[in-house]
N, C-alpha and C positions, 0 to 999 in steps of 0.2 A: 503494500500499500504506499501512497506518497506520503513522505515525512516532511517535505519543505512547504514553502508558502503556496496557498492555492493559486492555480492558474485560471483566471476568469474565461468562460467561453462566451462569445457574443450570441444573441439570438440569431435563430436561423434567418430571419428575414434581413438582418444586417450582414450576416457573413455571406449570404448569397444573393446579392441585390440582382434586380432584373436586368440591369445593363451590363453585368458581369456573366454572360452565359456563353456557352460553347457557340451558339447560333448567331450571336452578336458580335463575334470576333472577326475583325477584317484583316484580310491578307495573311492567312495563316500558311506555313509551309504545306506543301502537297502531302496530303494523308493525315497531317497532324489531328485535325478536329475528329476525323473518323477514329483514329487510335485512341485519342481521349475519351470519346464517346463509348468505345467498346470496353475500355477499363472501368470507366464510371458505372456502367450498366451490368458489369460482371461477365459479358460475353469474352472478354480477353483476360488472360492470365499475366499479361505483361505488367512490368514496372517501368516507370517513366522518369526520365531526369531532363526537366526543362533548363536551358541556360540561355542567357542574353543580358544585356546591359539594362539599365533602368528606362522605363518607358517602352520595353519591348512586347509587354504583355503576359509576363508570367503569371503574375497574381490573377489577372482576369481569367486565364485558362484553368488555373487550379480551383478557382471558385466557382468556375462553370461547369468543371467537371463534378464537384462535389454537389453542386444544383442538380445536375443531371442524374447523379446517384441517388440523391433524396427522392426525386421525381419516379425512380425506378423502385422504389420501396425498399432501398439499401441504406446503410447506416454510415455516412460520411462524416469526416471531420478535418477542419482546415486549421493549422497552427503555423504562425509566423514566428520564427525564432529569434527576431530581433528582440533584445531586451532580456533574454532568458539564459545568458551566459552563467553557467554554474548551476543552473536549474533545469536543465533539459530533460534530466532523467525523471524527476517529478512529473514534469509536463507530458512526457511521453507516456508514463504509466497511466495517466488520465484517458488515454486514447485505446487501451486494450479493448479488443472486442469489436472494433470498428470494421466496416467491410472495405472502406476507402479511406486512406489517410493522405492528406496533402501538406506537405512541410516546405514551408517558404523560407527564403533567404538562409539557406544554408551558411552563407558567407559569414554571418553574424557570430557563429561559434567555431569557425574553422580556427584550427591551432589550440582550441580549448580541450586538452586531453580527455579530462573526465566527461565533458559533454560529448566528444567523439566516440568514447567507449559506451556511453548510453545510447547513441544513435546506432552503433554497431550491434549492440545488443538488442535494441529494438527492431532493427532490420531483420536479425535472424528470428525473433520471436514472431514478427509479422509474417515472414515467409511460411514458418510452420504453421501459422494459424490459417492460412490462406488469405490474409488481408493484401489488398492492392495498395501500392504506395506510389505517389508521385512527388519527387523532389523538385526543387528550383533553386537556382543560384546564379549568379552573374556570369561565371565561368564553368567549364567543364570539370569533372572530378579531378583530373590530373593537374589542373591549374588552380585548385581551390586553396591550396596551402594547408592541406591536412597533415597532421603529425601521425596518424595511425594508418599505416599502409593497408591493413585489411579492411578499413572502412572505404578507403579509396578504391580499393579493388571491388568491393561490393557496389559501390556506386556506378563504377564503370560498366558492370553487367547490365544496368539498366538501358532501355532503349533511349537514346538521346535524341532530344528535338530542340535544334538550335534556332533561336528567335532573333530577329532584328528590329529595331525600332521602326515604326511605319513612316513611310514617306508622306509628302504632303498630299497625294491623291487619296491615300488610305486614311490619312487624318481627317480630310473633308468628309469622307463617306461615313467614318465613325459619327462626326458631328451630325450630318444628315439624317442617319438613322436614329440617332439618339432624339433628335427633333421629333422625326415621324412617330417614334414609339409614344411620345408623350403629347401628340397632337399640337405641337408646337409650330406656329407659321413661321418660316425663316427663309429669308431670300438668300439664294446662292451668292449674290454679290456681298451680302453681309458676311457670310462665311469666309469668303475670299479675303474681304477687309480685315477681319479678325487674324486670319492666318498670316497675312502679311505683316502684322503689327505686334503680334503676340508671339514671342519666341521661347516656347515652352514645350517639355515633354508632353505626350498625349495625356497623362494623368492629370497634370495641372491644367491643362487646355480644358479637359472635360469637367473639372471642378469649377472652372471659370464659367464654361458653358452652363452649368447648372444654376450657378449664381445669376446668370443673366436670364435664364428660364424663369426664375421666381421674380426677378424684377418686372420681367415682360408680362408675366400673370398678373402681378400686383397692379400695374399700370394699364392692363388690358390692351397692350400694344404688340405689334408683330416685331420680330427681331430684324430691324433694318439698320443701315448703316447711320441714319439721323438718331436711332434710339441708342446703338451702341456709342455713339460719341456723347450721348446725354449721360449714360452711365458710366463709362469709362473716362470720360474727359476728352476734350477736344484735341489735346496734344498727343494722344497715343499713336 
């Protein structure tokens, strides 16, 4: 049983938001979404390792896989390792018995030997129990800076999915789809105006877009260039 501090779990609605589903991911590598879906619904026994820089969509895909698993009647769990250095063993014990476990941001504990040992032990227990696991980190296992060779070897046996940050066309499409799902009227020229003036990764851009959505709803206005200037300032 866990002996450390309690690791809080977010409510399902917050852990698996509707904008972060497999079907809403834009410009995934060939075959990646089908593979994630098969792992999520239990038709595949594969384990996955997602790698890519910030903004590439790793968290989106992990949350999307968990959401799909939940809809298929399976028991998923998502855990970000950021801030858990020294407590990974306790956190992982709370995930025993799950059908799918998504572990995000392995970078946060790379080089922390007790945490690496806890991950290695969890990996082996999950294999024996038939649990599917999907990992995510910024780089491949051999570049992660792990101190435990056995853990590096185990992670290297997972199917790798390499992600890249979306280009401008993909980011535009993400914003268009986000607006469409919310019934938000938005001009394409407004999206282009925003893209030219806001140099942010996709996560930050969608957060800004959500703010604009709320502002537009409150003002009962479309997302147009004049509205964007009113909200963000004329000098942006």
